[in-house]
Each structure stands twice: as structure tokens, then as C-alpha cells.
N, C-alpha and C positions, 0 to 999 in steps of 0.2 A: 189733269185731275189727279190728285194723290191716290195711289192704289190702296184699296182696302185689303189688309192682310188676309182676311178670310176668303176674298174673292179673286185673288191674283194667283196665276200659275207661276211656276218657276221660270218658264220661258218668257212670260210677259215681264216679270221682274228683271230678267237679264236684258231684254230688249230696252226697257226703260232706263236701266243703268247705263247701257251702251250709248243710247241717244243722249243722255245727260252728260256723259263724259265727252262725247263728240261735240256737243253744243258748247260746253265749257272750254274745250280746247280751241274752239273757233271764236272765243271771246263773247259768247252769248250767255246772258243770265237766264237761268232756268227757275221758274217759280212753280211750286206745287201747292194746291189748296184742297182740303177735304171738301166734299160737296156741301156739308153743313155750313162751312164758312162762306162759300159762294152764295148760298141761299140767304144767309144773314146779311152779307154785304149788299146784295142786290134787292132783296125783298124785305129786309128788316126783321126777318124771323127765320128760324130753322124749320125744316120739314115742310116745304111747300111742294106742291105737285110739279111734275115736269111741264104740265100745261101752264101753270101759273108762272113758272120761270120763263117759259117761252113767251108768254104774254108780256111780261115785264121787259124782256129784250126787245120785242117788237114795238113796244111803246117808247123805248129809249132810242131805237133806230127804226123810224117809220118806214124806211125802204124795205124792211123785212116783214111788213104787215101782210103782204100777199102770200109769202111762204108760211106765215103763221096761220092764215085762213085756210090754206091748202092742207096744212097739218091737221087742223081741227076737223076738216071735212073728210079726211081719209081715215079708214079703219086701220091702216098699217102706218106706223110712225116712220116717216122717211127723213124728216128734217130735224129730229130730236137731237142727234149728235151735233149738228151744225149750231143749234141754239145753245147747247152745252158748251161748245167751243167758244162761241161769242161771249157767253157768260163768264167763262174762265178768263178770257182776255180782258173783259171789262173789270172783273174782280182784281186782276193784276194791276191794271191802270189805277184803280181807286185805292188799292192798298199801297202802291209804290209812290203815289203822288204825295208830296209834302202837304201837311195840314195847312189850310188857308187861315190867315189871321182874322 
């Protein structure tokens, strides 16, 4: 997820830059997307709730439905970061895939 300038610490920025450099040196492509773009790509609109984003992911990948149900039943969000990570990966796949004719 692309870091928001107002919410990122200097140390987090250094860590991100170091990991990006390391990944690039290993021949890996690094993709960063702002949350608004992830929401637009996956849900068709910006500013959706984390619950809506998680629901969309669990509908795309039915094997995550159980984790989604546990997340909704819990008062403490436990799997939110996992759903965000899957959303980022799916956004990268959809953005990098050539347009179909």
C-alpha cells in the first residue's frame, strides 16, 4: 500500500525504501497503490468501508469466507490486514494484466 505522507514516520519510509531497493535488486517488480485506487479497482467506487472491501475479497475468493465471518463476529479486527494484503495483490493483478479484446 502506498504510504500516506501525513501518516508515515521517517523510519517507516526508510524501511519501505530499503525493501523496495532490495526487491528491485533481486529482480522483483514492486507495485504501490493508494487505498483509493484499490477500492476503485475492486469495488468500482472510492471510499468503501474496510468491511465492504473484505466482503468483496471473500466473494472473489470463497475460501476466505470463514475468515470474513469470523472478522464480522469479532469486536477486534484480526484479519483486516490480511484482507488488505489480498486486495493489494488482486489490484496489482488486475492493473498489470493486459486489457482483453
